[in-house]
Every structure is written in C-alpha cells, then in structure tokens.
PyMOL Python script that loads the backbone (N, CA, C, O; Angstrom):
from pymol import cmd

cmd.read_pdbstr("""\
ATOM      1  N   MET A   1       7.239  15.236  -2.653  1.00  0.00           N
ATOM      2  CA  MET A   1       5.882  14.696  -2.386  1.00  0.00           C
ATOM      3  C   MET A   1       5.909  14.146  -0.991  1.00  0.00           C
ATOM      4  O   MET A   1       6.890  13.534  -0.567  1.00  0.00           O
ATOM      5  N   ARG A   2       4.812  14.370  -0.266  1.00  0.00           N
ATOM      6  CA  ARG A   2       4.644  13.795   1.100  1.00  0.00           C
ATOM      7  C   ARG A   2       3.707  12.614   1.036  1.00  0.00           C
ATOM      8  O   ARG A   2       2.744  12.588   0.270  1.00  0.00           O
ATOM      9  N   LEU A   3       4.017  11.640   1.863  1.00  0.00           N
ATOM     10  CA  LEU A   3       3.257  10.433   1.937  1.00  0.00           C
ATOM     11  C   LEU A   3       2.769  10.132   3.340  1.00  0.00           C
ATOM     12  O   LEU A   3       3.430  10.532   4.299  1.00  0.00           O
ATOM     13  N   ARG A   4       1.651   9.450   3.512  1.00  0.00           N
ATOM     14  CA  ARG A   4       1.209   8.958   4.814  1.00  0.00           C
ATOM     15  C   ARG A   4       1.161   7.446   4.708  1.00  0.00           C
ATOM     16  O   ARG A   4       0.594   6.908   3.757  1.00  0.00           O
ATOM     17  N   VAL A   5       1.756   6.749   5.680  1.00  0.00           N
ATOM     18  CA  VAL A   5       1.693   5.338   5.725  1.00  0.00           C
ATOM     19  C   VAL A   5       0.843   4.936   6.949  1.00  0.00           C
ATOM     20  O   VAL A   5       0.979   5.507   8.031  1.00  0.00           O
ATOM     21  N   GLU A   6      -0.033   3.941   6.746  1.00  0.00           N
ATOM     22  CA  GLU A   6      -0.823   3.401   7.774  1.00  0.00           C
ATOM     23  C   GLU A   6      -0.514   1.874   7.801  1.00  0.00           C
ATOM     24  O   GLU A   6      -0.455   1.256   6.738  1.00  0.00           O
ATOM     25  N   PHE A   7      -0.320   1.266   8.974  1.00  0.00           N
ATOM     26  CA  PHE A   7       0.010  -0.176   8.965  1.00  0.00           C
ATOM     27  C   PHE A   7      -0.415  -0.881  10.227  1.00  0.00           C
ATOM     28  O   PHE A   7      -0.526  -0.272  11.291  1.00  0.00           O
ATOM     29  N   THR A   8      -0.650  -2.155  10.101  1.00  0.00           N
ATOM     30  CA  THR A   8      -0.850  -3.037  11.233  1.00  0.00           C
ATOM     31  C   THR A   8      -0.053  -4.330  10.918  1.00  0.00           C
ATOM     32  O   THR A   8       0.228  -4.657   9.765  1.00  0.00           O
ATOM     33  N   THR A   9       0.273  -5.003  11.956  1.00  0.00           N
ATOM     34  CA  THR A   9       0.930  -6.337  11.809  1.00  0.00           C
ATOM     35  C   THR A   9       0.094  -7.406  12.558  1.00  0.00           C
ATOM     36  O   THR A   9      -0.556  -7.100  13.557  1.00  0.00           O
ATOM     37  N   GLU A  10       0.120  -8.584  12.093  1.00  0.00           N
ATOM     38  CA  GLU A  10      -0.588  -9.651  12.740  1.00  0.00           C
ATOM     39  C   GLU A  10       0.280 -10.865  12.900  1.00  0.00           C
ATOM     40  O   GLU A  10       1.262 -10.980  12.167  1.00  0.00           O
ATOM     41  N   PRO A  11      -0.002 -11.782  13.799  1.00  0.00           N
ATOM     42  CA  PRO A  11      -1.215 -11.920  14.567  1.00  0.00           C
ATOM     43  C   PRO A  11      -1.293 -10.943  15.771  1.00  0.00           C
ATOM     44  O   PRO A  11      -0.286 -10.539  16.353  1.00  0.00           O
ATOM     45  N   PHE A  12      -2.568 -10.588  16.103  1.00  0.00           N
ATOM     46  CA  PHE A  12      -2.815  -9.742  17.266  1.00  0.00           C
ATOM     47  C   PHE A  12      -2.574 -10.480  18.517  1.00  0.00           C
ATOM     48  O   PHE A  12      -2.700 -11.703  18.556  1.00  0.00           O
ATOM     49  N   ASP A  13      -2.227  -9.770  19.554  1.00  0.00           N
ATOM     50  CA  ASP A  13      -2.166 -10.234  20.899  1.00  0.00           C
ATOM     51  C   ASP A  13      -2.648  -9.126  21.819  1.00  0.00           C
ATOM     52  O   ASP A  13      -1.961  -8.116  21.977  1.00  0.00           O
ATOM     53  N   LEU A  14      -3.804  -9.293  22.422  1.00  0.00           N
ATOM     54  CA  LEU A  14      -4.352  -8.196  23.268  1.00  0.00           C
ATOM     55  C   LEU A  14      -3.695  -8.134  24.607  1.00  0.00           C
ATOM     56  O   LEU A  14      -3.890  -7.146  25.314  1.00  0.00           O
ATOM     57  N   GLU A  15      -2.926  -9.120  25.013  1.00  0.00           N
ATOM     58  CA  GLU A  15      -2.343  -9.111  26.313  1.00  0.00           C
ATOM     59  C   GLU A  15      -1.055  -8.285  26.295  1.00  0.00           C
ATOM     60  O   GLU A  15      -0.838  -7.515  27.231  1.00  0.00           O
ATOM     61  N   GLU A  16      -0.176  -8.404  25.268  1.00  0.00           N
ATOM     62  CA  GLU A  16       0.979  -7.654  25.172  1.00  0.00           C
ATOM     63  C   GLU A  16       1.405  -7.528  23.707  1.00  0.00           C
ATOM     64  O   GLU A  16       0.994  -8.339  22.876  1.00  0.00           O
ATOM     65  N   ALA A  17       2.193  -6.560  23.393  1.00  0.00           N
ATOM     66  CA  ALA A  17       2.600  -6.327  22.020  1.00  0.00           C
ATOM     67  C   ALA A  17       3.499  -7.376  21.581  1.00  0.00           C
ATOM     68  O   ALA A  17       4.517  -7.609  22.231  1.00  0.00           O
ATOM     69  N   PRO A  18       3.190  -8.074  20.459  1.00  0.00           N
ATOM     70  CA  PRO A  18       4.066  -9.147  19.985  1.00  0.00           C
ATOM     71  C   PRO A  18       5.376  -8.564  19.433  1.00  0.00           C
ATOM     72  O   PRO A  18       5.458  -7.365  19.163  1.00  0.00           O
ATOM     73  N   ALA A  19       6.387  -9.403  19.271  1.00  0.00           N
ATOM     74  CA  ALA A  19       7.653  -9.002  18.854  1.00  0.00           C
ATOM     75  C   ALA A  19       7.625  -8.303  17.456  1.00  0.00           C
ATOM     76  O   ALA A  19       8.379  -7.359  17.220  1.00  0.00           O
ATOM     77  N   HIS A  20       6.784  -8.761  16.582  1.00  0.00           N
ATOM     78  CA  HIS A  20       6.694  -8.171  15.245  1.00  0.00           C
ATOM     79  C   HIS A  20       6.061  -6.788  15.282  1.00  0.00           C
ATOM     80  O   HIS A  20       6.383  -5.941  14.449  1.00  0.00           O
ATOM     81  N   ALA A  21       5.180  -6.552  16.220  1.00  0.00           N
ATOM     82  CA  ALA A  21       4.590  -5.177  16.349  1.00  0.00           C
ATOM     83  C   ALA A  21       5.608  -4.261  16.897  1.00  0.00           C
ATOM     84  O   ALA A  21       5.744  -3.135  16.419  1.00  0.00           O
ATOM     85  N   VAL A  22       6.340  -4.693  17.892  1.00  0.00           N
ATOM     86  CA  VAL A  22       7.416  -3.884  18.471  1.00  0.00           C
ATOM     87  C   VAL A  22       8.453  -3.523  17.499  1.00  0.00           C
ATOM     88  O   VAL A  22       8.955  -2.399  17.518  1.00  0.00           O
ATOM     89  N   ALA A  23       8.821  -4.475  16.595  1.00  0.00           N
ATOM     90  CA  ALA A  23       9.866  -4.304  15.558  1.00  0.00           C
ATOM     91  C   ALA A  23       9.358  -3.237  14.590  1.00  0.00           C
ATOM     92  O   ALA A  23      10.102  -2.323  14.235  1.00  0.00           O
ATOM     93  N   ALA A  24       8.102  -3.344  14.160  1.00  0.00           N
ATOM     94  CA  ALA A  24       7.610  -2.380  13.196  1.00  0.00           C
ATOM     95  C   ALA A  24       7.549  -0.969  13.803  1.00  0.00           C
ATOM     96  O   ALA A  24       7.928   0.011  13.163  1.00  0.00           O
ATOM     97  N   ARG A  25       7.090  -0.893  14.988  1.00  0.00           N
ATOM     98  CA  ARG A  25       6.956   0.427  15.689  1.00  0.00           C
ATOM     99  C   ARG A  25       8.344   1.065  15.884  1.00  0.00           C
ATOM    100  O   ARG A  25       8.504   2.272  15.704  1.00  0.00           O
ATOM    101  N   GLU A  26       9.307   0.279  16.240  1.00  0.00           N
ATOM    102  CA  GLU A  26      10.678   0.777  16.396  1.00  0.00           C
ATOM    103  C   GLU A  26      11.271   1.337  15.090  1.00  0.00           C
ATOM    104  O   GLU A  26      12.002   2.327  15.110  1.00  0.00           O
ATOM    105  N   VAL A  27      10.950   0.698  13.967  1.00  0.00           N
ATOM    106  CA  VAL A  27      11.391   1.190  12.710  1.00  0.00           C
ATOM    107  C   VAL A  27      10.778   2.564  12.445  1.00  0.00           C
ATOM    108  O   VAL A  27      11.462   3.506  12.044  1.00  0.00           O
ATOM    109  N   ILE A  28       9.498   2.647  12.677  1.00  0.00           N
ATOM    110  CA  ILE A  28       8.781   3.930  12.426  1.00  0.00           C
ATOM    111  C   ILE A  28       9.235   5.011  13.345  1.00  0.00           C
ATOM    112  O   ILE A  28       9.414   6.150  12.915  1.00  0.00           O
ATOM    113  N   GLN A  29       9.431   4.696  14.604  1.00  0.00           N
ATOM    114  CA  GLN A  29       9.850   5.710  15.554  1.00  0.00           C
ATOM    115  C   GLN A  29      11.251   6.196  15.367  1.00  0.00           C
ATOM    116  O   GLN A  29      11.562   7.328  15.739  1.00  0.00           O
ATOM    117  N   LYS A  30      12.158   5.338  14.774  1.00  0.00           N
ATOM    118  CA  LYS A  30      13.541   5.739  14.549  1.00  0.00           C
ATOM    119  C   LYS A  30      13.677   6.398  13.188  1.00  0.00           C
ATOM    120  O   LYS A  30      14.694   7.051  12.951  1.00  0.00           O
ATOM    121  N   ALA A  31      12.745   6.275  12.303  1.00  0.00           N
ATOM    122  CA  ALA A  31      12.774   6.899  10.975  1.00  0.00           C
ATOM    123  C   ALA A  31      12.595   8.435  11.069  1.00  0.00           C
ATOM    124  O   ALA A  31      12.054   8.930  12.058  1.00  0.00           O
ATOM    125  N   GLN A  32      13.025   9.149  10.094  1.00  0.00           N
ATOM    126  CA  GLN A  32      12.852  10.598  10.109  1.00  0.00           C
ATOM    127  C   GLN A  32      11.494  10.920   9.511  1.00  0.00           C
ATOM    128  O   GLN A  32      11.401  11.445   8.401  1.00  0.00           O
ATOM    129  N   LEU A  33      10.407  10.591  10.278  1.00  0.00           N
ATOM    130  CA  LEU A  33       9.107  10.882   9.845  1.00  0.00           C
ATOM    131  C   LEU A  33       8.369  11.783  10.789  1.00  0.00           C
ATOM    132  O   LEU A  33       8.765  11.955  11.942  1.00  0.00           O
ATOM    133  N   ASP A  34       7.272  12.370  10.290  1.00  0.00           N
ATOM    134  CA  ASP A  34       6.497  13.329  11.060  1.00  0.00           C
ATOM    135  C   ASP A  34       5.155  12.699  11.449  1.00  0.00           C
ATOM    136  O   ASP A  34       4.757  11.675  10.893  1.00  0.00           O
ATOM    137  N   ALA A  35       4.502  13.289  12.356  1.00  0.00           N
ATOM    138  CA  ALA A  35       3.132  12.869  12.739  1.00  0.00           C
ATOM    139  C   ALA A  35       3.010  11.371  13.001  1.00  0.00           C
ATOM    140  O   ALA A  35       2.075  10.724  12.529  1.00  0.00           O
ATOM    141  N   VAL A  36       3.970  10.822  13.765  1.00  0.00           N
ATOM    142  CA  VAL A  36       3.958   9.420  14.079  1.00  0.00           C
ATOM    143  C   VAL A  36       2.906   9.170  15.174  1.00  0.00           C
ATOM    144  O   VAL A  36       2.943   9.790  16.237  1.00  0.00           O
ATOM    145  N   ASP A  37       1.981   8.263  14.898  1.00  0.00           N
ATOM    146  CA  ASP A  37       0.927   7.925  15.860  1.00  0.00           C
ATOM    147  C   ASP A  37       0.985   6.397  15.956  1.00  0.00           C
ATOM    148  O   ASP A  37       0.698   5.700  14.983  1.00  0.00           O
ATOM    149  N   VAL A  38       1.352   5.885  17.123  1.00  0.00           N
ATOM    150  CA  VAL A  38       1.477   4.429  17.345  1.00  0.00           C
ATOM    151  C   VAL A  38       0.328   4.059  18.299  1.00  0.00           C
ATOM    152  O   VAL A  38       0.183   4.634  19.378  1.00  0.00           O
ATOM    153  N   GLY A  39      -0.487   3.073  17.862  1.00  0.00           N
ATOM    154  CA  GLY A  39      -1.598   2.656  18.658  1.00  0.00           C
ATOM    155  C   GLY A  39      -1.707   1.155  18.686  1.00  0.00           C
ATOM    156  O   GLY A  39      -0.952   0.468  17.998  1.00  0.00           O
ATOM    157  N   PRO A  40      -2.653   0.613  19.487  1.00  0.00           N
ATOM    158  CA  PRO A  40      -2.756  -0.844  19.611  1.00  0.00           C
ATOM    159  C   PRO A  40      -3.346  -1.533  18.423  1.00  0.00           C
ATOM    160  O   PRO A  40      -3.119  -2.732  18.257  1.00  0.00           O
ATOM    161  N   PHE A  41      -4.124  -0.828  17.545  1.00  0.00           N
ATOM    162  CA  PHE A  41      -4.669  -1.500  16.406  1.00  0.00           C
ATOM    163  C   PHE A  41      -4.291  -0.839  15.065  1.00  0.00           C
ATOM    164  O   PHE A  41      -4.775  -1.269  14.018  1.00  0.00           O
ATOM    165  N   GLY A  42      -3.466   0.163  15.080  1.00  0.00           N
ATOM    166  CA  GLY A  42      -3.029   0.798  13.897  1.00  0.00           C
ATOM    167  C   GLY A  42      -1.994   1.877  14.174  1.00  0.00           C
ATOM    168  O   GLY A  42      -1.897   2.438  15.265  1.00  0.00           O
ATOM    169  N   ASN A  43      -1.234   2.130  13.128  1.00  0.00           N
ATOM    170  CA  ASN A  43      -0.098   3.017  13.333  1.00  0.00           C
ATOM    171  C   ASN A  43      -0.024   3.903  12.066  1.00  0.00           C
ATOM    172  O   ASN A  43      -0.292   3.409  10.971  1.00  0.00           O
ATOM    173  N   THR A  44       0.320   5.152  12.186  1.00  0.00           N
ATOM    174  CA  THR A  44       0.441   6.085  11.080  1.00  0.00           C
ATOM    175  C   THR A  44       1.701   6.905  11.232  1.00  0.00           C
ATOM    176  O   THR A  44       2.212   7.125  12.330  1.00  0.00           O
ATOM    177  N   ALA A  45       2.192   7.360  10.053  1.00  0.00           N
ATOM    178  CA  ALA A  45       3.314   8.333  10.074  1.00  0.00           C
ATOM    179  C   ALA A  45       3.316   8.949   8.717  1.00  0.00           C
ATOM    180  O   ALA A  45       2.816   8.392   7.740  1.00  0.00           O
ATOM    181  N   GLU A  46       3.912  10.153   8.683  1.00  0.00           N
ATOM    182  CA  GLU A  46       3.984  10.961   7.460  1.00  0.00           C
ATOM    183  C   GLU A  46       5.384  11.417   7.246  1.00  0.00           C
ATOM    184  O   GLU A  46       6.159  11.569   8.190  1.00  0.00           O
ATOM    185  N   GLY A  47       5.718  11.644   5.968  1.00  0.00           N
ATOM    186  CA  GLY A  47       7.036  12.129   5.633  1.00  0.00           C
ATOM    187  C   GLY A  47       7.268  12.328   4.163  1.00  0.00           C
ATOM    188  O   GLY A  47       6.351  12.172   3.357  1.00  0.00           O
ATOM    189  N   GLU A  48       8.415  12.652   3.824  1.00  0.00           N
ATOM    190  CA  GLU A  48       8.777  12.828   2.419  1.00  0.00           C
ATOM    191  C   GLU A  48       8.969  11.454   1.782  1.00  0.00           C
ATOM    192  O   GLU A  48       9.291  10.495   2.483  1.00  0.00           O
ATOM    193  N   THR A  49       8.785  11.344   0.516  1.00  0.00           N
ATOM    194  CA  THR A  49       8.727  10.097  -0.191  1.00  0.00           C
ATOM    195  C   THR A  49       9.836   9.105   0.134  1.00  0.00           C
ATOM    196  O   THR A  49       9.593   7.943   0.460  1.00  0.00           O
ATOM    197  N   ASP A  50      11.097   9.624   0.031  1.00  0.00           N
ATOM    198  CA  ASP A  50      12.234   8.709   0.227  1.00  0.00           C
ATOM    199  C   ASP A  50      12.245   8.194   1.621  1.00  0.00           C
ATOM    200  O   ASP A  50      12.528   7.016   1.839  1.00  0.00           O
ATOM    201  N   GLU A  51      11.934   9.073   2.627  1.00  0.00           N
ATOM    202  CA  GLU A  51      11.999   8.568   4.015  1.00  0.00           C
ATOM    203  C   GLU A  51      10.922   7.546   4.294  1.00  0.00           C
ATOM    204  O   GLU A  51      11.161   6.556   4.986  1.00  0.00           O
ATOM    205  N   VAL A  52       9.704   7.786   3.747  1.00  0.00           N
ATOM    206  CA  VAL A  52       8.560   6.842   3.980  1.00  0.00           C
ATOM    207  C   VAL A  52       8.893   5.483   3.302  1.00  0.00           C
ATOM    208  O   VAL A  52       8.742   4.430   3.923  1.00  0.00           O
ATOM    209  N   LEU A  53       9.329   5.514   2.069  1.00  0.00           N
ATOM    210  CA  LEU A  53       9.628   4.281   1.379  1.00  0.00           C
ATOM    211  C   LEU A  53      10.703   3.510   2.056  1.00  0.00           C
ATOM    212  O   LEU A  53      10.572   2.294   2.190  1.00  0.00           O
ATOM    213  N   THR A  54      11.788   4.150   2.504  1.00  0.00           N
ATOM    214  CA  THR A  54      12.784   3.509   3.229  1.00  0.00           C
ATOM    215  C   THR A  54      12.316   2.849   4.511  1.00  0.00           C
ATOM    216  O   THR A  54      12.720   1.740   4.862  1.00  0.00           O
ATOM    217  N   ALA A  55      11.426   3.596   5.210  1.00  0.00           N
ATOM    218  CA  ALA A  55      10.887   3.038   6.444  1.00  0.00           C
ATOM    219  C   ALA A  55       9.998   1.873   6.178  1.00  0.00           C
ATOM    220  O   ALA A  55      10.022   0.899   6.930  1.00  0.00           O
ATOM    221  N   VAL A  56       9.216   1.933   5.143  1.00  0.00           N
ATOM    222  CA  VAL A  56       8.307   0.866   4.793  1.00  0.00           C
ATOM    223  C   VAL A  56       9.110  -0.456   4.493  1.00  0.00           C
ATOM    224  O   VAL A  56       8.768  -1.541   4.963  1.00  0.00           O
ATOM    225  N   THR A  57      10.146  -0.293   3.717  1.00  0.00           N
ATOM    226  CA  THR A  57      11.028  -1.459   3.428  1.00  0.00           C
ATOM    227  C   THR A  57      11.586  -2.071   4.688  1.00  0.00           C
ATOM    228  O   THR A  57      11.570  -3.292   4.845  1.00  0.00           O
ATOM    229  N   ALA A  58      12.088  -1.229   5.607  1.00  0.00           N
ATOM    230  CA  ALA A  58      12.633  -1.762   6.862  1.00  0.00           C
ATOM    231  C   ALA A  58      11.504  -2.356   7.721  1.00  0.00           C
ATOM    232  O   ALA A  58      11.692  -3.398   8.348  1.00  0.00           O
ATOM    233  N   LEU A  59      10.383  -1.727   7.751  1.00  0.00           N
ATOM    234  CA  LEU A  59       9.222  -2.231   8.521  1.00  0.00           C
ATOM    235  C   LEU A  59       8.838  -3.614   8.039  1.00  0.00           C
ATOM    236  O   LEU A  59       8.646  -4.513   8.857  1.00  0.00           O
ATOM    237  N   LEU A  60       8.718  -3.813   6.721  1.00  0.00           N
ATOM    238  CA  LEU A  60       8.386  -5.180   6.221  1.00  0.00           C
ATOM    239  C   LEU A  60       9.435  -6.124   6.591  1.00  0.00           C
ATOM    240  O   LEU A  60       9.125  -7.190   7.124  1.00  0.00           O
ATOM    241  N   ARG A  61      10.669  -5.819   6.351  1.00  0.00           N
ATOM    242  CA  ARG A  61      11.767  -6.752   6.637  1.00  0.00           C
ATOM    243  C   ARG A  61      11.846  -7.152   8.095  1.00  0.00           C
ATOM    244  O   ARG A  61      11.983  -8.333   8.414  1.00  0.00           O
ATOM    245  N   ASP A  62      11.761  -6.157   8.994  1.00  0.00           N
ATOM    246  CA  ASP A  62      11.951  -6.434  10.388  1.00  0.00           C
ATOM    247  C   ASP A  62      10.736  -7.100  11.016  1.00  0.00           C
ATOM    248  O   ASP A  62      10.896  -7.998  11.843  1.00  0.00           O
ATOM    249  N   SER A  63       9.559  -6.700  10.659  1.00  0.00           N
ATOM    250  CA  SER A  63       8.341  -7.273  11.215  1.00  0.00           C
ATOM    251  C   SER A  63       8.191  -8.744  10.793  1.00  0.00           C
ATOM    252  O   SER A  63       7.854  -9.620  11.590  1.00  0.00           O
ATOM    253  N   LEU A  64       8.453  -8.960   9.522  1.00  0.00           N
ATOM    254  CA  LEU A  64       8.351 -10.380   9.035  1.00  0.00           C
ATOM    255  C   LEU A  64       9.413 -11.269   9.695  1.00  0.00           C
ATOM    256  O   LEU A  64       9.123 -12.409  10.057  1.00  0.00           O
ATOM    257  N   ALA A  65      10.613 -10.768   9.849  1.00  0.00           N
ATOM    258  CA  ALA A  65      11.679 -11.531  10.498  1.00  0.00           C
ATOM    259  C   ALA A  65      11.346 -11.755  11.958  1.00  0.00           C
ATOM    260  O   ALA A  65      11.834 -12.736  12.518  1.00  0.00           O
ATOM    261  N   ALA A  66      10.512 -10.882  12.655  1.00  0.00           N
ATOM    262  CA  ALA A  66      10.121 -11.014  14.044  1.00  0.00           C
ATOM    263  C   ALA A  66       8.850 -11.869  14.198  1.00  0.00           C
ATOM    264  O   ALA A  66       8.376 -12.042  15.321  1.00  0.00           O
ATOM    265  N   GLY A  67       8.280 -12.413  13.092  1.00  0.00           N
ATOM    266  CA  GLY A  67       7.219 -13.360  13.278  1.00  0.00           C
ATOM    267  C   GLY A  67       5.815 -12.864  12.721  1.00  0.00           C
ATOM    268  O   GLY A  67       4.814 -13.549  12.934  1.00  0.00           O
ATOM    269  N   ALA A  68       5.745 -11.737  12.045  1.00  0.00           N
ATOM    270  CA  ALA A  68       4.465 -11.339  11.577  1.00  0.00           C
ATOM    271  C   ALA A  68       4.022 -12.298  10.491  1.00  0.00           C
ATOM    272  O   ALA A  68       4.826 -12.735   9.668  1.00  0.00           O
ATOM    273  N   THR A  69       2.740 -12.624  10.493  1.00  0.00           N
ATOM    274  CA  THR A  69       2.189 -13.489   9.452  1.00  0.00           C
ATOM    275  C   THR A  69       1.428 -12.657   8.415  1.00  0.00           C
ATOM    276  O   THR A  69       1.116 -13.149   7.330  1.00  0.00           O
ATOM    277  N   ARG A  70       1.138 -11.433   8.741  1.00  0.00           N
ATOM    278  CA  ARG A  70       0.528 -10.485   7.802  1.00  0.00           C
ATOM    279  C   ARG A  70       0.859  -9.056   8.178  1.00  0.00           C
ATOM    280  O   ARG A  70       0.845  -8.657   9.343  1.00  0.00           O
ATOM    281  N   VAL A  71       1.145  -8.338   7.169  1.00  0.00           N
ATOM    282  CA  VAL A  71       1.369  -6.806   7.401  1.00  0.00           C
ATOM    283  C   VAL A  71       0.419  -6.164   6.457  1.00  0.00           C
ATOM    284  O   VAL A  71       0.487  -6.368   5.245  1.00  0.00           O
ATOM    285  N   SER A  72      -0.480  -5.378   7.012  1.00  0.00           N
ATOM    286  CA  SER A  72      -1.431  -4.620   6.190  1.00  0.00           C
ATOM    287  C   SER A  72      -0.895  -3.214   6.164  1.00  0.00           C
ATOM    288  O   SER A  72      -0.578  -2.632   7.201  1.00  0.00           O
ATOM    289  N   LEU A  73      -0.791  -2.646   4.905  1.00  0.00           N
ATOM    290  CA  LEU A  73      -0.260  -1.368   4.842  1.00  0.00           C
ATOM    291  C   LEU A  73      -0.882  -0.561   3.724  1.00  0.00           C
ATOM    292  O   LEU A  73      -1.233  -1.095   2.672  1.00  0.00           O
ATOM    293  N   GLN A  74      -1.010   0.689   3.954  1.00  0.00           N
ATOM    294  CA  GLN A  74      -1.578   1.569   2.995  1.00  0.00           C
ATOM    295  C   GLN A  74      -0.676   2.855   2.912  1.00  0.00           C
ATOM    296  O   GLN A  74      -0.278   3.408   3.937  1.00  0.00           O
ATOM    297  N   VAL A  75      -0.387   3.283   1.723  1.00  0.00           N
ATOM    298  CA  VAL A  75       0.364   4.484   1.542  1.00  0.00           C
ATOM    299  C   VAL A  75      -0.491   5.466   0.654  1.00  0.00           C
ATOM    300  O   VAL A  75      -0.965   5.139  -0.434  1.00  0.00           O
ATOM    301  N   ASN A  76      -0.635   6.689   1.228  1.00  0.00           N
ATOM    302  CA  ASN A  76      -1.397   7.704   0.506  1.00  0.00           C
ATOM    303  C   ASN A  76      -0.531   8.956   0.250  1.00  0.00           C
ATOM    304  O   ASN A  76       0.294   9.353   1.072  1.00  0.00           O
ATOM    305  N   VAL A  77      -0.757   9.536  -0.900  1.00  0.00           N
ATOM    306  CA  VAL A  77      -0.130  10.847  -1.164  1.00  0.00           C
ATOM    307  C   VAL A  77      -0.901  11.889  -0.449  1.00  0.00           C
ATOM    308  O   VAL A  77      -2.130  11.914  -0.509  1.00  0.00           O
ATOM    309  N   ILE A  78      -0.206  12.754   0.229  1.00  0.00           N
ATOM    310  CA  ILE A  78      -0.792  13.865   0.937  1.00  0.00           C
ATOM    311  C   ILE A  78      -0.818  15.077  -0.028  1.00  0.00           C
ATOM    312  O   ILE A  78       0.233  15.604  -0.393  1.00  0.00           O
ATOM    313  N   ARG A  79      -1.936  15.476  -0.403  1.00  0.00           N
ATOM    314  CA  ARG A  79      -2.040  16.623  -1.392  1.00  0.00           C
ATOM    315  C   ARG A  79      -1.775  17.859  -0.682  1.00  0.00           C
ATOM    316  O   ARG A  79      -2.241  18.063   0.439  1.00  0.00           O
ATOM    317  N   GLU A  80      -1.010  18.727  -1.324  1.00  0.00           N
ATOM    318  CA  GLU A  80      -0.732  20.057  -0.735  1.00  0.00           C
ATOM    319  C   GLU A  80      -1.981  20.939  -0.952  1.00  0.00           C
ATOM    320  O   GLU A  80      -2.620  20.908  -2.004  1.00  0.00           O
ATOM    321  N   GLU A  81      -2.288  21.707   0.074  1.00  0.00           N
ATOM    322  CA  GLU A  81      -3.434  22.628  -0.040  1.00  0.00           C
ATOM    323  C   GLU A  81      -2.994  23.835  -0.759  1.00  0.00           C
ATOM    324  O   GLU A  81      -1.915  24.368  -0.496  1.00  0.00           O
ATOM    325  N   THR A  82      -3.827  24.296  -1.690  1.00  0.00           N
ATOM    326  CA  THR A  82      -3.489  25.573  -2.425  1.00  0.00           C
ATOM    327  C   THR A  82      -4.363  26.640  -1.842  1.00  0.00           C
ATOM    328  O   THR A  82      -5.541  26.416  -1.563  1.00  0.00           O
ATOM    329  N   PRO A  83      -3.760  27.850  -1.650  1.00  0.00           N
ATOM    330  CA  PRO A  83      -4.549  28.935  -1.054  1.00  0.00           C
ATOM    331  C   PRO A  83      -5.604  29.541  -2.016  1.00  0.00           C
ATOM    332  O   PRO A  83      -6.331  30.458  -1.636  1.00  0.00           O
TER     333      PRO A  83
END
""", "prot")
cmd.dss("prot")
cmd.show_as("cartoon", "prot")
cmd.util.cbc("prot")
cmd.orient("prot")
C-alpha cells in the first residue's frame, strides 16, 4: 500500500525556518520516500507503508525534540488506479 503524508510544524517563523521545521524536513528528505515536496507552509511525501510510518515516527520525535509545539499531520492511502 502507498501512503501520502502531509505535515506542518509550529510555531511558525516567517523570517527563517525554525529548528523544528528543519529537523522535520531533514527526516523526510533522508527517508526513502517519493514525491517529496518541501514548502514554507506545508510538506508532502509519498511512499510505501513501512517507509512512510518509519519517517513519521522520526519526524515526530525529532521535530518535538527541536522545539515544535504542534505537529499537524495527515496520512492518506493512495488508491491504485485500475485500467
């Protein structure tokens, strides 16, 4: 099964990326995920179930340790298209 994860970390800082946002992005960028899109207000990535769930665990652990006060996250199943 393939999953898509979307996440943001808070508090926001419009001047520069806070340490918790950098930590979360580094986890996602180092993970073996596809379609990684890192932006200032939201981030997404796709991958197989085990890889996404492993990355989400590390993302929560690292971003909270780096000072995040909130992590908003959504995980969706990507349905396979049938011909």
